[in-house]
C-alpha positions as CSV (number, residue, x, y, z in Angstrom):
1,M,0.0,0.0,0.0
2,K,1.0,3.6,-0.3
3,S,1.0,5.5,3.0
4,H,2.1,9.1,3.5
5,W,4.7,10.6,5.9
6,T,5.8,14.1,6.3
7,T,9.2,15.2,4.9
8,D,10.7,15.3,8.4
9,Q,9.5,11.7,9.1
10,I,11.0,10.6,5.8
11,R,14.4,12.1,6.6
12,D,14.3,10.6,10.1
13,A,13.5,7.2,8.7
14,A,16.5,7.5,6.3
15,E,18.7,8.2,9.3
16,G,17.4,5.2,11.1
17,K,15.3,7.2,13.6
18,L,12.0,5.5,12.6
19,S,11.2,1.8,12.1
20,R,9.1,1.4,8.9
21,R,6.0,-0.7,8.7
22,R,6.3,-3.4,6.1
23,F,3.4,-5.4,4.8
24,I,2.5,-7.6,1.8
25,N,1.2,-5.6,-1.1
26,G,-0.8,-8.5,-2.5
27,A,0.0,-7.8,-6.2
28,A,-0.4,-10.5,-8.8
29,A,2.3,-13.2,-8.9
30,L,4.2,-13.3,-12.1
31,T,3.5,-16.4,-14.3
32,G,5.9,-16.5,-17.1
33,G,6.4,-15.1,-20.6
34,A,9.5,-14.2,-22.5
35,V,10.5,-11.0,-24.3
36,L,12.2,-9.9,-27.4
37,A,15.7,-11.0,-27.9
38,P,18.3,-8.4,-27.2
39,M,19.5,-8.0,-30.8
40,L,16.1,-7.0,-32.1
41,P,15.6,-3.4,-33.1
42,G,15.0,-1.0,-30.2
43,F,16.8,-3.1,-27.6
44,A,20.0,-1.6,-26.3
45,R,22.9,-3.9,-25.4
46,A,23.7,-4.1,-21.7
47,A,27.1,-4.6,-20.1
48,G,25.9,-7.3,-17.7
49,G,26.3,-7.5,-14.0
50,E,24.1,-7.0,-11.0
51,L,21.2,-4.5,-11.1
52,S,19.6,-3.2,-7.9
53,V,15.8,-2.8,-8.6
54,M,13.3,-1.6,-6.0
55,A,9.7,-2.2,-7.2
56,W,6.3,-3.4,-6.1
57,E,5.7,-7.1,-5.7
58,G,5.1,-8.6,-9.1
59,F,6.6,-5.5,-10.9
60,T,10.3,-6.4,-10.9
61,M,10.1,-7.9,-14.4
62,E,12.4,-10.9,-13.6
63,T,10.0,-13.3,-15.3
64,E,8.9,-11.2,-18.2
65,L,12.5,-10.3,-19.0
66,K,14.1,-13.6,-18.1
67,D,15.5,-14.3,-21.6
68,W,16.9,-10.8,-22.1
69,L,18.4,-10.9,-18.6
70,A,20.0,-14.3,-19.2
71,S,21.4,-13.3,-22.6
72,E,22.9,-10.1,-21.2
73,G,24.3,-11.7,-18.1
74,I,22.3,-9.5,-15.8
75,T,21.2,-10.5,-12.3
76,I,18.5,-8.5,-10.6
77,K,18.8,-7.8,-6.9
78,A,15.2,-7.0,-6.1
79,S,13.9,-5.1,-3.1
80,I,10.1,-5.1,-2.7
81,I,8.1,-1.9,-2.0
82,G,5.6,-2.3,0.7
83,T,4.5,1.4,0.6
84,Q,5.7,4.2,-1.7
85,D,7.4,5.8,1.3
86,D,9.7,2.8,1.6
87,V,11.4,4.2,-1.5
88,N,11.8,7.6,0.2
89,A,13.3,6.2,3.3
90,R,15.8,4.1,1.3
91,L,17.0,7.0,-0.8
92,V,16.9,10.1,1.4
93,G,19.6,11.1,3.8
94,S,23.3,11.2,4.1
95,T,23.8,7.4,3.4
96,P,21.2,6.4,0.8
97,V,21.1,2.7,-0.1
98,P,22.6,2.1,-3.6
99,T,19.7,1.5,-5.9
100,D,19.9,1.5,-9.7
101,V,16.2,1.6,-10.6
102,S,13.0,2.2,-8.7
103,E,9.4,3.3,-9.2
104,F,7.3,6.3,-8.3
105,N,3.5,6.9,-8.6
106,Q,2.6,10.0,-10.5
107,G,1.6,11.8,-7.3
108,Y,5.2,11.7,-6.1
109,N,6.7,13.2,-9.2
110,H,7.7,16.7,-8.0
111,F,8.1,15.5,-4.5
112,Y,10.9,13.2,-5.7
113,G,12.2,15.3,-8.5
114,D,12.2,18.8,-6.8
115,E,11.7,18.6,-3.1
116,L,13.7,15.5,-2.3
117,A,15.9,15.7,-5.4
118,I,16.4,12.0,-5.6
119,T,15.8,11.5,-9.3
120,T,18.5,11.6,-12.0
121,P,17.6,13.1,-15.4
122,L,17.3,10.2,-17.9
123,D,19.2,10.0,-21.1
124,E,16.6,9.6,-23.8
125,S,19.2,8.4,-26.3
126,K,19.5,5.2,-24.2
127,L,15.8,4.6,-24.2
128,P,14.9,3.9,-27.9
129,N,11.7,2.1,-27.0
130,Y,10.4,5.4,-25.4
131,N,9.5,7.4,-28.5
132,A,6.6,9.4,-29.9
133,E,5.7,6.8,-32.5
134,E,5.3,3.8,-30.3
135,T,4.4,5.4,-26.9
136,F,0.8,6.5,-26.4
137,A,0.7,10.3,-26.5
138,G,-0.7,10.6,-22.9
139,F,2.4,8.9,-21.6
140,Y,5.1,10.4,-23.8
141,K,7.0,13.3,-22.2
142,A,3.9,14.6,-20.5
143,P,4.4,17.2,-17.8
144,T,3.8,14.5,-15.2
145,W,7.2,13.1,-15.9
146,F,9.0,15.7,-18.1
147,W,9.6,19.2,-16.8
148,D,12.3,21.9,-16.9
149,G,13.6,20.2,-20.0
150,K,14.4,17.0,-18.1
151,L,12.9,13.5,-18.2
152,H,12.6,12.5,-14.5
153,G,10.8,9.2,-15.0
154,V,9.5,6.9,-17.7
155,P,5.8,5.8,-17.3
156,W,5.6,2.1,-17.9
157,I,2.5,0.6,-16.3
158,W,-0.9,2.0,-15.3
159,G,-4.4,1.0,-14.3
160,L,-7.6,2.0,-12.4
161,N,-8.5,1.7,-8.8
162,S,-12.1,1.3,-8.0
163,L,-14.7,-0.7,-6.1
164,V,-14.1,-4.4,-5.6
165,Y,-16.9,-6.7,-4.4
166,N,-17.7,-10.3,-3.6
167,P,-20.9,-11.2,-5.5
168,A,-21.7,-14.1,-3.1
169,V,-22.0,-11.5,-0.3
170,V,-23.4,-8.4,-2.0
171,P,-24.9,-7.6,-5.4
172,E,-23.0,-5.4,-7.9
173,P,-23.0,-1.8,-6.7
174,K,-24.0,0.6,-9.5
175,S,-23.0,3.6,-7.4
176,Y,-21.0,4.2,-4.3
177,A,-24.3,5.3,-2.8
178,D,-25.5,1.7,-3.0
179,L,-22.9,0.9,-0.3
180,L,-25.1,2.8,2.2
181,K,-28.1,0.4,1.9
182,P,-29.0,-1.3,5.1
183,E,-28.0,-4.8,3.8
184,Y,-24.4,-3.6,3.4
185,K,-24.0,-2.9,7.1
186,D,-20.7,-4.4,8.3
187,K,-19.9,-5.6,4.8
188,L,-17.7,-2.7,3.7
189,A,-14.0,-1.9,4.2
190,F,-11.7,1.0,3.5
191,G,-8.0,0.4,2.5
192,D,-4.9,2.4,3.3
193,D,-4.0,3.2,-0.3
194,T,-4.5,7.0,0.0
195,L,-3.4,7.6,-3.6
196,A,-6.5,5.6,-4.6
197,T,-8.8,6.4,-1.7
198,W,-8.4,10.2,-1.4
199,P,-9.4,10.9,-5.1
200,M,-12.5,8.6,-4.7
201,I,-13.5,10.3,-1.5
202,A,-13.3,13.6,-3.3
203,R,-15.4,12.2,-6.2
204,V,-18.1,10.7,-4.0
205,A,-18.3,14.0,-2.1
206,G,-18.7,16.0,-5.3
207,Y,-15.2,17.4,-5.5
208,G,-13.7,15.1,-8.0
209,D,-12.8,17.8,-10.5
210,K,-11.1,19.9,-7.9
211,F,-8.9,17.2,-6.3
212,P,-6.2,17.5,-5.1
213,N,-6.9,21.2,-4.6
214,L,-9.7,21.3,-2.1
215,T,-10.0,24.1,0.4
216,V,-9.9,23.2,4.1
217,E,-13.7,23.7,4.3
218,E,-14.2,21.3,1.3
219,L,-11.8,18.8,2.9
220,D,-13.8,18.9,6.1
221,D,-17.1,18.5,4.2
222,A,-15.7,15.6,2.0
223,F,-14.7,13.6,5.1
224,A,-18.0,14.5,6.8
225,Q,-19.8,12.9,3.8
226,M,-17.7,9.7,4.5
227,D,-19.1,9.2,8.0
228,P,-22.1,7.2,6.8
229,Y,-19.7,4.9,4.8
230,R,-17.5,4.5,7.8
231,A,-20.5,3.5,9.8
232,Q,-21.1,0.7,7.3
233,C,-17.6,-0.6,7.7
234,R,-16.7,-3.8,9.5
235,V,-12.9,-3.1,9.5
236,F,-10.1,-1.0,8.2
237,A,-7.7,-2.9,5.8
238,A,-4.1,-1.9,6.3
239,S,-2.9,-3.4,3.0
240,N,-4.0,-5.2,-0.2
241,G,-3.1,-8.4,1.5
242,D,-5.5,-7.6,4.3
243,S,-8.2,-6.7,1.8
244,I,-7.8,-9.9,-0.1
245,N,-8.0,-12.0,3.0
246,L,-11.1,-10.2,4.2
247,L,-12.8,-10.8,0.8
248,V,-11.7,-14.4,0.6
249,N,-12.9,-15.1,4.2
250,G,-16.3,-13.5,3.5
251,E,-15.8,-11.0,6.3
252,I,-16.5,-8.2,3.9
253,G,-18.5,-7.9,0.7
254,A,-16.9,-4.8,-0.8
255,L,-13.8,-2.7,-0.7
256,F,-14.4,1.0,-1.1
257,C,-11.6,1.5,-3.5
258,G,-9.0,-1.1,-4.5
259,W,-6.6,-2.5,-7.0
260,S,-8.1,-4.1,-10.1
261,G,-5.8,-7.1,-9.6
262,I,-7.5,-8.2,-6.4
263,P,-9.9,-10.5,-8.2
264,N,-6.9,-12.4,-9.7
265,E,-5.6,-12.9,-6.2
266,T,-8.8,-14.1,-4.6
267,A,-9.4,-16.5,-7.6
268,K,-6.1,-18.2,-6.6
269,Q,-7.8,-19.0,-3.3
270,G,-11.0,-20.2,-5.0
271,V,-13.1,-17.1,-4.3
272,E,-14.7,-15.0,-7.0
273,T,-14.6,-11.3,-6.6
274,K,-15.2,-8.6,-9.2
275,Y,-13.9,-5.1,-10.0
276,V,-16.5,-2.6,-11.0
277,I,-16.4,1.1,-12.0
278,P,-19.6,2.7,-10.5
279,A,-21.2,5.8,-11.8
280,E,-18.7,8.0,-9.9
281,G,-15.8,6.6,-11.9
282,A,-12.4,5.3,-10.9
283,A,-9.0,6.6,-9.8
284,M,-6.2,6.3,-12.4
285,W,-2.6,5.4,-11.3
286,C,0.6,5.2,-13.3
287,D,4.0,4.1,-12.1
288,A,7.2,5.4,-13.7
289,W,10.7,4.0,-13.6
290,F,13.4,6.4,-12.4
291,I,17.1,6.2,-11.8
292,P,17.9,7.4,-8.2
293,T,20.8,9.7,-7.5
294,A,22.1,6.7,-5.4
295,A,22.5,4.5,-8.6
296,T,25.8,2.9,-9.2
297,N,25.1,1.5,-12.7
298,T,23.2,4.0,-14.8
299,D,24.0,2.4,-18.2
300,L,22.6,-0.9,-17.1
301,A,19.6,0.9,-15.5
302,H,18.8,2.6,-18.8
303,A,19.0,-0.7,-20.7
304,Y,16.7,-2.4,-18.2
305,I,14.1,0.4,-18.4
306,N,14.2,0.3,-22.1
307,A,13.7,-3.5,-22.1
308,T,10.6,-3.2,-19.9
309,L,9.0,-1.1,-22.7
310,G,9.4,-3.9,-25.2
311,A,6.1,-4.9,-26.8
312,Q,6.0,-8.5,-25.5
313,A,7.3,-7.6,-22.1
314,Q,4.6,-5.0,-21.8
315,A,1.9,-7.4,-22.9
316,D,3.0,-10.0,-20.4
317,V,3.3,-7.7,-17.4
318,C,-0.1,-6.2,-18.1
319,K,-1.7,-9.6,-18.1
320,N,0.1,-10.6,-14.9
321,V,-0.7,-7.5,-12.9
322,V,-4.0,-6.6,-14.6
323,G,-2.6,-3.3,-15.8
324,G,-2.5,-1.1,-18.9
325,T,0.4,-0.7,-21.4
326,V,2.0,2.6,-22.4
327,Q,3.2,1.2,-25.7
328,K,1.1,0.9,-28.8
329,P,2.8,-2.3,-30.2
330,A,2.0,-4.2,-27.0
331,V,-1.7,-4.1,-27.7
332,D,-1.6,-6.6,-30.6
333,K,0.5,-9.0,-28.5
334,M,-2.1,-9.2,-25.7
335,D,-4.7,-11.9,-25.2
336,D,-8.3,-10.8,-25.5
337,A,-8.9,-10.5,-21.8
338,T,-5.9,-8.2,-21.2
339,K,-6.6,-6.2,-24.3
340,G,-10.2,-5.7,-23.2
341,L,-9.4,-4.2,-19.9
342,F,-9.1,-0.7,-21.4
343,D,-10.2,1.1,-24.6
344,Y,-6.9,1.5,-26.3
345,G,-8.6,3.0,-29.3
346,N,-9.8,5.9,-27.2
347,L,-7.4,6.5,-24.3
348,D,-8.2,10.2,-24.4
349,A,-11.7,9.2,-23.0
350,V,-10.0,7.2,-20.2
351,F,-7.8,10.1,-19.3
352,A,-10.9,12.4,-19.3
353,S,-13.0,10.2,-17.1
354,S,-10.2,9.1,-14.8
355,P,-7.5,11.7,-15.0
356,L,-4.0,11.2,-13.5
357,Q,-4.0,13.3,-10.3
358,G,-1.3,14.3,-7.9
359,I,-1.1,14.7,-4.2
360,P,-2.3,17.8,-2.3
361,P,0.1,20.7,-2.2
362,R,2.9,20.5,0.3
363,E,2.4,24.2,1.1
364,S,-0.5,26.4,0.3
365,D,-2.4,29.5,1.6
366,E,-5.4,28.6,-0.5
367,F,-5.9,24.9,-0.4
368,A,-5.7,22.1,2.2
369,T,-2.2,20.8,2.3
370,Y,-0.8,17.3,2.1
371,D,-0.2,17.2,5.8
372,Q,-3.8,18.4,6.5
373,W,-5.1,15.5,4.4
374,V,-2.9,13.1,6.3
375,A,-4.2,14.4,9.6
376,K,-7.8,14.2,8.4
377,W,-7.2,10.6,7.1
378,E,-5.7,9.5,10.4
379,E,-8.7,11.0,12.2
380,F,-11.0,9.2,9.9
381,K,-9.2,5.9,10.6
382,L,-9.6,6.3,14.3
383,G,-13.3,5.7,13.9
384,F,-12.8,2.1,12.9
C-alpha cells in the first residue's frame, strides 16, 4: 500500500530514527512469458552485472525479461516496495542505499524530483523504445514526468483503482451510494492506499474535478460525507493483502476503492470477486521508472528500463498485474482479456473520465495541504 509521511519523518527514517511498517502488497504473482531477444531493433545492449531494482511485488520484471536478462548476463537484486514511502526512506539522507532503478507513482513526481531531489535526469538516447511513434501520447514526455527540459521518470504501467466486491456476499454496486443500503451494514472496508482512496473520497463527495486542490472547508465536508460509509464498515484494511484475506474469508463484501488485480488474487484461493467502476468513476494510477541519485550502474539501469518497454514484455506484465500498457505495439500482443481491460482506441476518454491526479500541495495558503489531508485521514481511521 502507499501510505504518507511528512518530509521530516522521511528524513528521520532515512537516518534510522524510525522503524518502517512493512506489509504484503498483494500484487499479482508473475506467471511466465519471454520478451524480445536483445538483438532485435529497439533493444539496447547491456554490459551485464548486478542491477539493484526496487519495485512493487510482481513488478520487478524478472519473469517477463528472463530471456533478455540471461542473454545479457544480468542478475536482478530485487527489493520489494511495501509502501511508496519505503522508497523515500531508502533514498533520502546522508547514506542512501545504492539503488539503480525504482518506481514512483505519478503523485510523487515533483516531491521526488524537486523537493527531495532523488531522481537523475534520464538519457533519452539510451531509451529507444520510449518514442513518440510507439508510446501512447498521454504517456510520452507529458508534464507529469517531463519538466524543466528533463525526463525525470518513464511511465511504464498504469491502471484504475475502483470498487471491488464479492458477488456471493453483496450484489453489484451501480453507485457508491449503494454501499449505504442497510443490507451492506458491516460488509464494507476501506483500505490504506491513499493515492487511490483520497481521489475517490473527493469524487463521491462531489469534489472530484477539484482534487487535489480542495479548500480546508471542502476537505472537512468531504470527510463528513464519508461518515455514513465508515458506519457501514466492518474493519479497516491496512494493506492489499488484508483486503484480499477479508474478501476471501467472506468477512466483507466490498472494498471502497482497491486495485483491479485483487480478483486475480482471490481467484487463486477459489473465491470469485469482481472489479467494477460505479457511476462515480475510478481513480487512475501510473507508475514510472526512475534512476535514483544513489544509482551505481546508470547504463545498465537505462538498458533495463528500455527493455521493460518492449512490446512482449509490456503485454506479459499487463496480463500478470491486470494493468495497462503505455506502448502501442504491445496491444496486438495481448490476449483478448488483457486487451479488453481498457479502450486503447480511445485512451483520451480514459484520461478524461479518470485523469491522473497528484497529491495535495505540500504548502498552500489557498488549499488544504498534504499534511492536513494526512491528519484528516488519520482522524477518519480512528473511527474504525
